N, C-alpha and C positions, 0 to 999 in steps of 0.2 A: 504494500500500500504506500509506503513512503517514497518509493521510486516513481510513482505516478505523478503526472503534472497536476498542478492545483485545479486546472479546468477540466480534468477528466470526469467522465460520467460517473465512475465508481465513487470517487471522492465527493462529488456533488450529492450523489444519492445518500451516502453515509452522513452527510451534513444537512439532512432534512431538505434537500433541494436547493440549498443556498451554495452558490459556487464559492470556493475559497479564493482569497485574493492572491495575486502573484506578488512577488517581492517588489516589482516595479510599481504596482498599484499602492502598496503600503508606503513605499518611499515617496511617491508623488503626493499622496495625501498628507504625509508629514511635511513635505516641502511646501505644499500649498499653505498649510497652517502657519509655518514659519514665516513665509513671505507676507502673508496677510497680517500677522501679528507685527512684523517689522514695519509694514506700511501704516498700520494703526498707530504704533508708537511714534512714528515720524509725524503723522498728521496731528496727534495729540500734543506733541512737543511744539509744533509750529502753528497751532491754532490760536486765534484771538481769545484772550481770557474772558472777554465780555460775551462771546458767543457760546452756544451750546457745544459741549465736547462731542467728538465723534463716538459712535457706539463701537464697542468691542466686536471684532468679527466673529462670526459663528464658525466652529470647526467644520472641516470638510466632512460630509456624511460618509460614514464607514458602515456599509451594510454588513460587514463580517463581524462587527463588534456588537456584543449584546449590550443594550442600554443598562447603565448602572442604576440601581435603586428603583427600577420600574418592574414591579411584579406583574406578570401577565395573568389576567383573570381567566378562568376556565372558558368563558364565552368567547373571549378574544382568541384564545388558543384554538378553539373549535372553528372559529371563522377563518383563521390563518390556515389551518389544516385543510379546510374545505376549499379555500382558494388555491392552495398548492395542488390538491387533487384535481380540480378543474383544469388547472394549467397543464398538468401531466397528461390528462385525457385529451386536451386540445392539441398538445404537441404530438401525441400518439396518432391522433386522427390526421394531422397534417402529414406525418411521416408515412402513413398508410395510404394517403391520397384521397381520403374521404372528404376532406375540405381543403380549400386552397389557402 
């Protein structure tokens, strides 16, 4: 399993249908956050004190990271699983040629 690429179907299936990020995706997300933070610090330091301060940038969304401190309710988990099931069925139907 460890020798498979992060975007392989086997690793995705074992991860509840969520593809694992590649090293490049993780690095680019971290780089995006660093540049955004530096830009924010620069704007904050050079802004007029009489005007409103710029808002802190939001971090780059990381679909592979579980949200911290957010417990998923059973109904939310059921909805997510149902959506994943429908997606798998739709992909299967496309692969079989039943739908375009």
